[in-house]
Every structure is written in C-alpha cells, then in structure tokens.
MDTraj code that builds the backbone (N, CA, C; nanometers):
import mdtraj as md
import numpy as np

residues = "MET ALA PRO GLU ALA GLU ALA TRP VAL TYR VAL LEU ARG CYS ALA ASP GLY SER LEU TYR THR GLY TRP THR VAL ASP LEU GLU ARG ARG LEU ALA ALA HIS GLY ALA GLY THR ALA SER ARG TYR THR ARG SER ARG ARG PRO VAL THR LEU ALA ALA SER TRP PRO MET PRO ASP ARG THR ALA ALA ARG ARG GLU GLU ALA ARG ILE LYS ALA LEU PRO ARG ALA ALA LYS LEU ALA LEU LEU SER SER ARG PRO ARG".split()
xyz = np.array([
    [0.0835, -0.1190, 0.0000],
    [0.0000, 0.0000, 0.0000],
    [0.0877, 0.1250, 0.0000],
    [0.0480, 0.2193, -0.0783],
    [0.1241, 0.3428, -0.0884],
    [0.0890, 0.4359, 0.0269],
    [0.1883, 0.4816, 0.1042],
    [0.1595, 0.5668, 0.2185],
    [0.1026, 0.7029, 0.1785],
    [0.1286, 0.7498, 0.0549],
    [0.0788, 0.8798, 0.0127],
    [-0.0681, 0.8767, -0.0288],
    [-0.1283, 0.7596, -0.0351],
    [-0.2684, 0.7491, -0.0752],
    [-0.3580, 0.8020, 0.0359],
    [-0.4442, 0.8935, 0.0003],
    [-0.5410, 0.9459, 0.0967],
    [-0.6685, 0.8619, 0.0958],
    [-0.6920, 0.7926, -0.0165],
    [-0.8126, 0.7111, -0.0296],
    [-0.7822, 0.5938, -0.1221],
    [-0.8728, 0.4984, -0.1226],
    [-0.8572, 0.3775, -0.2033],
    [-0.9877, 0.3455, -0.2746],
    [-0.9760, 0.2914, -0.3946],
    [-1.0879, 0.2305, -0.4652],
    [-1.0550, 0.0821, -0.4708],
    [-1.1546, -0.0023, -0.4486],
    [-1.1282, -0.1460, -0.4448],
    [-1.2414, -0.2232, -0.5103],
    [-1.2077, -0.3436, -0.5554],
    [-1.3066, -0.4354, -0.6121],
    [-1.2942, -0.5662, -0.5357],
    [-1.4082, -0.6170, -0.4904],
    [-1.4137, -0.7447, -0.4206],
    [-1.4787, -0.8492, -0.5093],
    [-1.4331, -0.9716, -0.4967],
    [-1.5017, -1.0860, -0.5571],
    [-1.5846, -1.1490, -0.4465],
    [-1.7129, -1.1613, -0.4709],
    [-1.8030, -1.2183, -0.3718],
    [-1.8179, -1.3691, -0.3947],
    [-1.8662, -1.4394, -0.2926],
    [-1.8808, -1.5847, -0.2992],
    [-1.9728, -1.6287, -0.4121],
    [-2.0700, -1.5452, -0.4502],
    [-2.1619, -1.5819, -0.5585],
    [-2.1077, -1.5459, -0.6962],
    [-1.9823, -1.4995, -0.7025],
    [-1.9205, -1.4653, -0.8296],
    [-1.9393, -1.3202, -0.8716],
    [-2.0193, -1.2458, -0.7978],
    [-2.0414, -1.1056, -0.8324],
    [-1.9217, -1.0211, -0.7891],
    [-1.9162, -0.8997, -0.8416],
    [-1.8097, -0.8055, -0.8097],
    [-1.8698, -0.6863, -0.7364],
    [-1.8006, -0.6385, -0.6351],
    [-1.8446, -0.5231, -0.5582],
    [-1.7340, -0.4183, -0.5640],
    [-1.7696, -0.2958, -0.5969],
    [-1.6732, -0.1861, -0.6028],
    [-1.7053, -0.0850, -0.4942],
    [-1.6029, -0.0376, -0.4256],
    [-1.6223, 0.0625, -0.3215],
    [-1.4996, 0.1511, -0.3085],
    [-1.5090, 0.2481, -0.2182],
    [-1.3953, 0.3344, -0.1886],
    [-1.3879, 0.3520, -0.0380],
    [-1.2693, 0.3862, 0.0109],
    [-1.2482, 0.4027, 0.1538],
    [-1.1216, 0.4843, 0.1776],
    [-1.1074, 0.5331, 0.2996],
    [-0.9824, 0.5988, 0.3384],
    [-0.8932, 0.5032, 0.4175],
    [-0.9483, 0.3902, 0.4621],
    [-0.8729, 0.2905, 0.5383],
    [-0.9048, 0.1526, 0.4810],
    [-0.8231, 0.1076, 0.3874],
    [-0.8511, -0.0154, 0.3145],
    [-0.8554, -0.1379, 0.4054],
    [-0.7587, -0.1518, 0.4922],
    [-0.7557, -0.2706, 0.5790],
    [-0.8781, -0.2779, 0.6690],
    [-0.9166, -0.1654, 0.7271],
    [-1.0339, -0.1633, 0.8149],
    [-1.1611, -0.1957, 0.7369],
    [-1.1717, -0.1404, 0.6155],
    [-1.2909, -0.1638, 0.5336],
    [-1.3001, -0.3104, 0.4906],
    [-1.1872, -0.3702, 0.4537],
    [-1.1880, -0.5119, 0.4171],
    [-1.2276, -0.5990, 0.5352],
    [-1.1797, -0.5643, 0.6535],
    [-1.2181, -0.6394, 0.7735],
    [-1.3683, -0.6265, 0.7983],
    [-1.4230, -0.5076, 0.7762],
    [-1.5667, -0.4868, 0.7949],
    [-1.6468, -0.5685, 0.6930],
    [-1.6021, -0.5728, 0.5681],
    [-1.6700, -0.6566, 0.4689],
    [-1.6652, -0.8026, 0.5113],
    [-1.5503, -0.8472, 0.5588],
    [-1.5357, -0.9854, 0.6028],
    [-1.6254, -1.0195, 0.7200],
    [-1.6483, -0.9215, 0.8063],
    [-1.7343, -0.9416, 0.9236],
    [-1.8822, -0.9252, 0.8905],
    [-1.9116, -0.8776, 0.7711],
    [-2.0514, -0.8589, 0.7324],
    [-2.1115, -0.7284, 0.7797],
    [-2.0275, -0.6312, 0.8147],
    [-2.0792, -0.5049, 0.8669],
    [-2.0541, -0.3857, 0.7752],
    [-1.9937, -0.4087, 0.6577],
    [-1.9581, -0.2967, 0.5713],
    [-2.0699, -0.2567, 0.4769],
    [-2.1390, -0.3535, 0.4193],
    [-2.2467, -0.3198, 0.3258],
    [-2.3492, -0.4321, 0.3230],
    [-2.4705, -0.3951, 0.2965],
    [-2.5781, -0.4929, 0.2877],
    [-2.5515, -0.5904, 0.1723],
    [-2.4960, -0.5378, 0.0622],
    [-2.4697, -0.6216, -0.0549],
    [-2.3722, -0.7344, -0.0224],
    [-2.2595, -0.7014, 0.0385],
    [-2.1592, -0.8051, 0.0636],
    [-2.1930, -0.8921, 0.1845],
    [-2.2777, -0.8437, 0.2724],
    [-2.3137, -0.9212, 0.3923],
    [-2.3686, -1.0586, 0.3551],
    [-2.4524, -1.0638, 0.2515],
    [-2.5140, -1.1908, 0.2131],
    [-2.4335, -1.2654, 0.1073],
    [-2.3166, -1.2142, 0.0719],
    [-2.2364, -1.2757, -0.0333],
    [-2.0952, -1.3106, 0.0148],
    [-2.0808, -1.3331, 0.1422],
    [-1.9513, -1.3676, 0.1994],
    [-1.9213, -1.5146, 0.1775],
    [-1.7936, -1.5512, 0.1745],
    [-1.6775, -1.4648, 0.1941],
    [-1.6460, -1.3822, 0.0696],
    [-1.5823, -1.2695, 0.0931],
    [-1.5390, -1.1825, -0.0153],
    [-1.3863, -1.1778, -0.0148],
    [-1.3281, -1.1609, -0.1326],
    [-1.1830, -1.1492, -0.1430],
    [-1.1494, -1.0241, -0.2236],
    [-1.0405, -0.9630, -0.1888],
    [-0.9962, -0.8432, -0.2591],
    [-0.9428, -0.8834, -0.3963],
    [-1.0036, -0.8292, -0.5015],
    [-0.9594, -0.8575, -0.6385],
    [-0.8568, -0.7541, -0.6839],
    [-0.8761, -0.6294, -0.6442],
    [-0.7833, -0.5226, -0.6833],
    [-0.8093, -0.4002, -0.5972],
    [-0.7064, -0.3177, -0.5848],
    [-0.7223, -0.1894, -0.5161],
    [-0.6301, -0.0886, -0.5830],
    [-0.6733, 0.0356, -0.5821],
    [-0.5985, 0.1444, -0.6443],
    [-0.5879, 0.2602, -0.5468],
    [-0.4667, 0.3091, -0.5207],
    [-0.4517, 0.4270, -0.4346],
    [-0.4990, 0.5514, -0.5096],
    [-0.5642, 0.6392, -0.4388],
    [-0.6153, 0.7636, -0.4960],
    [-0.5583, 0.8813, -0.4171],
    [-0.5348, 0.9926, -0.4842],
    [-0.4751, 1.1072, -0.4156],
    [-0.5687, 1.1748, -0.3155],
    [-0.7009, 1.1607, -0.3351],
    [-0.7959, 1.2220, -0.2421],
    [-0.9323, 1.1541, -0.2539],
    [-1.0224, 1.1914, -0.1649],
    [-1.1553, 1.1299, -0.1595],
    [-1.2365, 1.1564, -0.2854],
    [-1.2238, 1.2752, -0.3402],
    [-1.2994, 1.3095, -0.4610],
    [-1.2573, 1.2205, -0.5770],
    [-1.1284, 1.2017, -0.5931],
    [-1.0787, 1.1147, -0.6996],
    [-1.1265, 0.9717, -0.6774],
    [-1.1289, 0.9272, -0.5530],
    [-1.1750, 0.7916, -0.5221],
    [-1.3226, 0.7741, -0.5574],
    [-1.4046, 0.8721, -0.5228],
    [-1.5485, 0.8618, -0.5547],
    [-1.5707, 0.8620, -0.7054],
    [-1.4942, 0.9429, -0.7763],
    [-1.5065, 0.9462, -0.9230],
    [-1.4680, 0.8120, -0.9847],
    [-1.3562, 0.7566, -0.9400],
    [-1.3098, 0.6295, -0.9955],
    [-1.4054, 0.5168, -0.9588],
    [-1.4584, 0.5180, -0.8374],
    [-1.5574, 0.4176, -0.7985],
    [-1.6779, 0.4248, -0.8925],
    [-1.7282, 0.5444, -0.9180],
    [-1.8441, 0.5611, -1.0067],
    [-1.8111, 0.5147, -1.1485],
    [-1.6906, 0.5448, -1.1952],
    [-1.6508, 0.5027, -1.3297],
    [-1.6494, 0.3506, -1.3404],
    [-1.5909, 0.2837, -1.2410],
    [-1.5834, 0.1376, -1.2440],
    [-1.7222, 0.0765, -1.2302],
    [-1.8054, 0.1302, -1.1416],
    [-1.9403, 0.0763, -1.1237],
    [-2.0235, 0.0865, -1.2512],
    [-1.9956, 0.1867, -1.3348],
    [-2.0713, 0.2049, -1.4588],
    [-2.0280, 0.1087, -1.5692],
    [-1.9153, 0.0416, -1.5515],
    [-1.8668, -0.0511, -1.6533],
    [-1.9517, -0.1777, -1.6566],
    [-1.9685, -0.2366, -1.7733],
    [-2.0329, -0.3682, -1.7787],
    [-1.9406, -0.4729, -1.7143],
    [-1.9964, -0.5851, -1.6736],
    [-1.9196, -0.6888, -1.6050],
    [-1.7956, -0.7303, -1.6850],
    [-1.8089, -0.7483, -1.8149],
    [-1.6952, -0.7911, -1.8973],
    [-1.5809, -0.6903, -1.8891],
    [-1.6133, -0.5627, -1.8883],
    [-1.5097, -0.4598, -1.8777],
    [-1.4455, -0.4607, -1.7398],
    [-1.5242, -0.4869, -1.6360],
    [-1.4673, -0.4963, -1.5011],
    [-1.3703, -0.6138, -1.4927],
    [-1.4095, -0.7275, -1.5500],
    [-1.3212, -0.8444, -1.5487],
    [-1.1938, -0.8170, -1.6280],
    [-1.2056, -0.7469, -1.7395],
    [-1.0872, -0.7099, -1.8178],
    [-0.9970, -0.6173, -1.7372],
    [-1.0554, -0.5240, -1.6650],
    [-0.9785, -0.4331, -1.5799],
    [-0.9025, -0.5126, -1.4745],
    [-0.9678, -0.6102, -1.4133],
    [-0.9035, -0.6913, -1.3105],
    [-0.7936, -0.7787, -1.3687],
    [-0.8157, -0.8317, -1.4872],
    [-0.7150, -0.9206, -1.5462],
    [-0.5928, -0.8438, -1.5964],
    [-0.6087, -0.7126, -1.6182],
    [-0.4953, -0.6326, -1.6648],
    [-0.4064, -0.5860, -1.5495],
    [-0.4505, -0.6062, -1.4261],
    [-0.3724, -0.5633, -1.3083],
    [-0.2526, -0.6546, -1.2897],
    [-0.1357, -0.5980, -1.2616],
    [-0.0194, -0.6841, -1.2309],
    [-0.0434, -0.7590, -1.1005],
    [0.0077, -0.8774, -1.0931],
    [-0.0150, -0.9593, -0.9721],
    [0.0934, -0.9411, -0.8705],
])
top = md.Topology()
chain = top.add_chain()
for i, resn in enumerate(residues, 1):
    res = top.add_residue(resn, chain, resSeq=i)
    for name in ("N", "CA", "C"):
        top.add_atom(name, md.element.get_by_symbol(name[0]), res)
traj = md.Trajectory(xyz[None], top)
C-alpha cells in the first residue's frame, strides 16, 4: 500500500461470483468490515469476499469518481480491468 494514498478504490469478488466496487480511506479496516458482514448490505449476504484489486487515490474526490466510473462498466469490462492488473 502506498503511504501517500489518501483514499482507495477497491473491487471485491463475492462468494456468488459477483463483483463489488467501493472506496475508503482505510482499506484494511474496510476489508475487515466486509469480512465481518458489517460494511455493506450487498456483501453481507455474499460472503466470503476477497480483494480482487485496489488502487490508491490522491484524495476522496478522486476515489469517488473512480468508484463511479468502475461501477458504470459492464461486467466484462470490469473483469478485463481486473485481469490487466499486475499480480
């Protein structure tokens, strides 16, 4: 994780195969909340979830914009985005 990141955009793979996109200022805490079922109603019923990708953002506004951009993509484009990420 980059220490200069003020916010993060992330994509989770849910147990049912769906993808969840979100943003946060504390990635580790947010992932723990998703794992515990307390972060979102969507992921609560689709656990376990695993982190598919995360991107550091310079600020909260940039994170919200990128989250909205990714959420607007069709599933195939989201999967292509995930497969293009270095491992």
